[in-house]
N, C-alpha and C positions, 0 to 999 in steps of 0.2 A: 518478666515483670513481676514485682512483688505483689501478692494478693493483699486484700484488706485484712484478712485474718492473720497472715504472716507478719504484716507491718504492726498490727495491734499487739501481737504476742511479744515482738521485740521491744516495742515502746512501753508496754506494761512493765516489763522488767526494769527499764530505766526509771519509769515514773515511780514505782514502788520504792526503789532505792532512795531516790531523792525525797519522797514523801516521808519516809522514816527518818532520814538524816535531818531534815528541816523540822519535822514534827507536824506537817500539814495534816489536819484532821481528816479531810475528805477530798477526793479527786474523782472527777468524771473524765474519761478519756475516750475519744472517738476518732476513727479514721475512715476516709473514703479512698478507694483505689480501684481502678478498672471498672468503674460503674457499680461497685459493691461497697457496703459499709459494714463496719464492725465497731463495737464499743464495749466498755466495761466501767464498773464503778469500783473504787478502792477506798477503804477507810470508812469513816462515819460522818453522819450529818452534823453531829455536835458532840463535844466532849462531856457535856452535862447530862444529855439524854441521848445516848448513841443509838442510831439506827444505821443500817448499812446504806451506803451510797449506791444508788442504782442508775441506770442509764436514763431514767426519767426524773431523777431527783432534780429539783429546781435550784439553779444558781443565778445570782445576778450576773449578767453578761458584762456589765460595766461598759467600757468604751467600744466594745464590739458593736454596741447599739448604733454607733455612727455609721456603720455599713448598712444597717437597716434604713437609717434616715436617708443615706445617699441613694439606696435602691428605690425608696419611695419617690425621691426627686426624679430619678430616671423614668419612672412610670409616667410622671406628669410631663416630662420632656417629650417622651414618645407619643403622648396624646396631643402635643402641641399647646399645652396649657402653660408650660414653663419654658423660658429661655434662660439658660444659665449665665448668659453674658449681658443681660439687661440689668441695670441697677436695681437693687432691692426696693428702693423707694417707689418704683413703678408698681410693685405689688403690695407694698406696705408703706404708704405715704406718711403715716404718723411717726415713722422712725425718727428718733432724735439722737444724734451723736455729738460729742463735744467738738469733733473736727468736721467742719462743713465740707471739706473736700472729700473726706472718707464717706460721709453720708451720701454725697452725690454720685460716688463712683463704685462703692462696694457692691459686688454682684454675688449671686448664689455660688458661682464657681469659686470666688474668693472664700466664701464661708465654708464650703465643702472641702476645700484644699488647705484650710488653716492659713490662708494668705490675706486675711482681712487687716492685719496689723493691730487689731483690738486687744485690750487687756483681756487676759484669758479667763478671769473669774470676776464675779461681782462681789464686792465687799458686803458683809452682813449675812444674816440668816435667810436662806432662800425659802424656808418654810413660811415666811411672812407673806409670800405671794399666793399662798393658799393651796388647797387640794382639789380645786375644781378645774374644769376644762379651760378656764380663762387664765390659768397660771402662767402660760407662756406670754400672752399679751401683757400681763401685769409685770413680769420680769423685764420684758423688752421696754416697757415704759420708763424703766430706771436707767436705760443705757446712756443717758446724757452724762452720767458720772464716770463712765469708763474712760480710761486713758487710751490714747491712740499712740502706740509705740512706733509705728512705721506706716507709710502710705500703703493703701490697699494694693495688693499684688506684688509688692516689692520683696518681702522677706517671709519665709515660712516660720510660723510660731504656733505651736499647738494651742488651740483656742476653744474652750467649751462654750463661751458666750456666743461664738459664731454659730455653733450648732443649735443653741437655744433660739437664736434669731431665725436660722434656717427652718427650724421646726415650726415656729410661728407662721412663717411664710407658707410652708407646705400645708399646714392645717387650713389656712385661709383658702388656698387654691383648691384643696380637696373638699372644702365645704363641710368639714367636721373637725373633731379634735385630732391632734397628732396621733394619739394612741389608736383611735378608731381607723384613721387613714392607713396606718401601718398594718393593723389587723386585717382590714378588708382587702388591701392591695398586695400584701406580702405574706402575712402569716397564714391566713385562711386558704389562699390558692396553693400554698406549699404543704398544707395539712399539718401545720404546726399547732395542733389543738391544745397542747399542754402549756404553751407559752403565754405570758401575760406581762403586765406592767406594774400593777399595784399590789401592795402587800395583802390587801383584803382578798385578792384573787389568788395570790400565791399560797395562802394558808390552806386552800382546798386540796393542795397536793403535798408531797413530801419535799421539804425545803432543807437545803444545806445552809445552816446558820453561820453567820460571820464570826471569825475569830482573829485574835491578835496574839503575837508572841509575848510572853511575860517579860522577857528582857533580851537584849541583843546577844546572839550566840547560843541562846537556850532553845531547845526544841519544844519546851512546854508552851501550850496555848491555852487561852481562856476565852470564853465567849465575849463578843461585843454585845452589850445588852440593848441592841436596837436594830431593827430591820428597816427603819424609816428611810425614805428617799424622797427629797423634795420633788413635787410634780414638775416644777419649772426646769429641773435637770433632765427630765426623761429623754429628750432627743440626743443627749450626749452620753447616756449610760443607763437607761432605765429598763431595758428588756430583761425579763426573767425567763429562763428556759432550761431544759435539760439537754444533755449532749446529743441525744437522738434527734430532737427537734433542730438543734443547731446544725447537725449534719444535713438535714433537709435544706436548710438555707445555704450551706456550703455547696450542695449539689446544684442549686440554681446557678451559682457562679462558676461551676465546672461544666455547665451545659447539660445537666441531667435534670429530669423531672419537669414540672410545669414551667412554661416560658413566661414568667412574670414580666421579664424584660427581654428584649431581643438579644441575639448574639452581638450585634453592633453596640447595643447599650452596655453589655457586660464588658466588651473590649474597651469602650470609652471610659468606663470606671477604672480600669486597670492602667490606663495610659499615664506614664510619668509626666506630671505637669509642672512641678516646682521642686527644686532640690530640698531635701530634708535635713535632718540633724547630722547624719554621718555622710562622709564622702561616698558617693555611689547610691545613696538612698534618695528616693523621690516620693512625693505625695501625689496620689491620684484622687479621684472623686471618692472620698471615704477611705479607700485602700491605701496603705503604705506599700511601696514597691522597692524591690532590690534585686540584684542578680548575683548572689553569692556563688562563686565558682562558675559563673556563666549561666546559671539556671534561674529563670524568672520566678520570683516569689512575690506574692501579694499577701498581706496579713494585717491584722490589727490585734493589739493587746489591750488590756484594761485592768484597772484597779480602783476599788472604792471600799473603804471602811470594812475590811475583813474578807475581801474577795480579790483574787487575781485570776485573769483569764487570758487565753490567746487562741486565735483562729488563724491558721497558716494554710495557704493554698499554693500548690505548684501547678499552675494551669496547664502547662505543656505536658505534664506527666499525668494529669487527671487525678491528682492526689490532694486531699485535705487532711489536716490534723487539728483537732480541737481539744483543748485542755481547760478544764474549769476547776478552780480550787476555792476552798472556803478559809483561806489564810491571808493575812496581810503581807506575808512573806512568800506567798506562792509564786511570785514572779520569777524567782530563780528556778523553780521546778518547771514552769512553763517554758522558759528559755532553754533549759537543758533538754527537754523533750523535743522542741523544735530542732535544736542542733543535732540531736541524735537521729532524727528523721532525715535531715539533710545529708548527714554522713552516710547513713544506710542507703539512701536513694541515689546520691550523686557523688559520694566520696569527699564532699566538702567538710573542712574543719575550720573553726575560727582561728585567725592568725593572732599571735601574741601582739599586744599593744607595743608600739615603738615610741619612746619618749624623745622629745627634742630638748636640746640645751639652749636656752635663751639667755641673752645677756641681761645684766641688771638694768640697763636703760630701757629695754623692751618691756620688762616686767614693771618697772616704775611707771611707765606710761599708762598702765592699766589700773593703777592705784586710784581709789576714790570710793565714793558712796553711790550705790545704785538702787533704783526702785524696781521691785519684783512683786508680782501679785502673790498675796498670801503672807508677806512679811512687811514690816515697816521699812526696813532698810537692809542692804547688804554692804558691808565695808570690805573692800578688796585691797589687799596689800601684798607685796612680795614676801616670799617665804622659802628659803633654801632651794632656789632654782625654780620655784613654782609660785603659786598664789594661795594666800589664805583668804577664806571667805568667812566673815563673822556676821551671823544673822541676828537681827534685832526684831522682835515681835512684841506688840503691846508694850513698847518702851523698855523691854527687858531682853537680856541676851537669850538667844534661842538656839544656840549651837554653833559649832565651828567646823568648817570643812577645809581640807587641804587638797590642792590639785597639782598635777604635773602637766607640762605642755606636751601636746602631740603634734603641734605645728606652731607657727608664729601667732596664730589667732585662735587656736583651739586648745582646751585644757580638759583633762579627765579628772573627776573628783576621785581621789584615792583613799580618803579617810574622812569620816564624819557622817552626818545625817543624809547627805546627798550622794553617798557612795555609789560609784558607777555611772552617774550622770555626767553631762558635759556642760562646760562653760564656753561659749563662743562669742568672740568680738567681731565687729564688722568695720573694716578700715574706713575712716572718714565719717563714721556715724556714731552717735551716742548710744545706739541700740546694742543690747547684748541678748543672748539666749542662754538660759540656765534651766536644766531639767526640762528641755523642750519648749519652755515658755519664754516669751519676750519680756524684756525689761529695758531700762534706760539709765544712763548716768545722771546722777543728781549733782555731783561736784567733782 
């Protein structure tokens, strides 16, 4: 069995190579194996005022926060306060949704598994909902404007709005703010004393500041001049932590340390409940699950304005790998480290993508305009055996992507701003999924 120190040494070499190639300013890397942990910091907190990254340097965890929200939910389930399969309106009767059937049927299980069918983002500036503890209630009061792309429980589609609603419900059931509920029920029992949610608390520690690449293909990075994060978004991405604290959270889900939730609760969170974006991938309660090479993997990645992160667990092996970066292009590094860990521990390597040759009639059937959160319109048209995606935002062209088919209903973006993401069509339905998010045909 590989020890934590051995695994860290091997992954540090991989991490540093990719950090230098991509130009990522700073990385915190941590592993757990055999009940032990090991961690290191690489690079600097910021290119303008460089300080060494340490294992306690604070990074925004981004969407890894969703696992904290799901863990909080499980504490309430185990106390008998929350039933995941009761409609949310039983706990939050003032909920207003544009679709009456969705309002009556959506449950916490739908929200925590990204199966609500709701539009994934709310249009407009979320800072308008304020910085106080009522920010979640205020943002949920605007949910009547959200589009319902699919019936609740029917199709998986990554959904931040679902987690904001879940956070509002959890706060109400816990009788305090969402942040206080997570702190009291998860962070404090685990000894995560350096972790926080708000910028005014983060500045008391050493913070890895967010960065973006100057241009595509260049390793040069510049700071993003803001650490702001709307309080209404906190349940979907607001935890701020160092890698050592994150390893304490990983230990909980490996069965080590304080039992914030039971073994049965941890297993329930890892259960594959609904098919995800790739064949063989599923969504659990917070966790995304897969079995590359037959090995069970549960994980979550995240990205937000200058940060990319990933937490990967191999529960059957008792292993966790945590990677935190302060670059908007750090996702490639996070993925490379995960794949290196899987190869070292299981021998698995990612297979090359196989593309399909679709006839012109099949491609022509997909042509049309589509509504997708974050853009006004996407115009889809056939292009050299694949599909062209022309994005329109604020009534102006916002980029073009080209795709190739991997099956009759699935396409991989091979060029353009959505590079590496997938476009999925659902036979007999106007719904599509692009870059994990649901959308729908307009014409």
